[in-house]
C-alpha positions in Angstrom: 0.1 -33.7 -13.8 1.3 -30.5 -15.5 0.1 -28.4 -12.4 2.6 -29.7 -9.8 5.4 -29.3 -12.2 4.2 -25.7 -13.2 3.8 -24.8 -9.4 7.3 -26.3 -8.5 8.9 -24.2 -11.2 7.2 -21.1 -10.3 8.2 -21.6 -6.5 11.9 -22.2 -7.5 11.9 -19.1 -9.6 10.2 -16.8 -6.9 13.0 -18.0 -4.5 15.8 -16.8 -6.7 17.9 -14.0 -5.9 17.0 -10.5 -7.3 18.9 -8.5 -9.7 20.7 -5.7 -7.6 18.9 -3.0 -9.6 15.5 -4.2 -8.8 16.0 -4.0 -5.0 14.5 -1.0 -3.4 16.2 0.9 -0.6 15.4 0.7 2.9 14.1 4.2 4.3 16.7 5.7 6.8 14.4 8.6 7.7 16.6 11.4 9.1 19.1 9.1 10.5 22.1 11.2 9.4 20.5 14.7 9.9 22.9 15.4 12.8 25.9 13.8 11.1 28.9 15.9 11.0 29.5 17.1 7.3 33.0 15.8 6.5 32.1 12.4 8.4 28.9 12.2 6.2 31.0 12.6 3.1 33.5 10.1 4.0 30.8 7.6 5.2 29.0 8.2 1.7 32.2 7.3 -0.2 32.7 4.2 2.1 29.1 3.2 1.7 29.2 3.5 -2.1 32.1 1.2 -2.1 30.3 -1.4 0.1 27.3 -1.2 -2.1 29.4 -2.0 -5.3 30.7 -5.2 -3.4 27.7 -6.0 -2.4 26.1 -5.7 -5.9 28.9 -7.9 -7.4 28.2 -10.6 -4.7 24.4 -10.4 -5.5 25.0 -10.7 -9.2 27.0 -13.8 -8.5 24.0 -15.1 -6.4 21.5 -14.3 -9.5 24.0 -16.3 -11.7 24.3 -19.2 -9.2 20.6 -19.4 -8.8 19.9 -19.5 -12.5 22.2 -22.3 -13.0 21.1 -24.2 -9.8 17.4 -24.0 -11.2 18.5 -25.0 -14.6 20.6 -28.0 -13.4 18.7 -29.2 -10.4 15.6 -27.0 -9.9 16.8 -25.4 -6.8 18.1 -21.8 -6.2 21.4 -22.8 -4.7 22.7 -19.4 -3.8 19.5 -18.1 -2.2 19.3 -21.2 0.0 23.1 -20.9 1.0 23.2 -17.6 2.0 24.6 -16.1 -1.2 21.6 -13.5 -1.5 22.5 -10.2 0.1 19.3 -8.5 -1.1 18.6 -7.2 2.4 22.0 -5.8 2.7 21.9 -4.0 -0.5 18.5 -2.3 0.4 20.1 -1.1 3.7 23.0 0.1 1.8 21.1 1.9 -0.7 19.2 3.6 2.0 22.2 4.8 3.8 23.7 6.0 0.7 20.3 8.1 0.1 20.4 9.5 3.7 24.0 10.4 3.5 23.4 12.1 0.1 20.8 14.2 1.6 23.0 15.1 4.4 26.0 16.0 2.4 23.6 18.2 0.0 22.5 19.9 3.1 26.0 20.7 4.1 26.6 22.4 0.8 28.2 19.3 -0.9 31.3 19.2 1.6 33.8 16.9 0.4 
């Protein structure tokens, strides 16, 4: 009788939103290699703000999932679209690519 309860708890926790710091970036390869230096610098600043906003939303999803699992056994935020882990991974990848491009430009600001 304990196994189904433990299995259900493990599945609920596995479906919870990830902490933003634990989300790995998506590789962008050389997507920004031909990007204009000033545009890369501007895009980098914009993408950093986008990432900060996404991380804030994700932290809310993590908290919502913790509360949902505690109260009803369901990670509510993950099931209702509050989990933005994919967007965070993409944004982190963009930042890495843009940082590489800005560095190749000599740190143009």
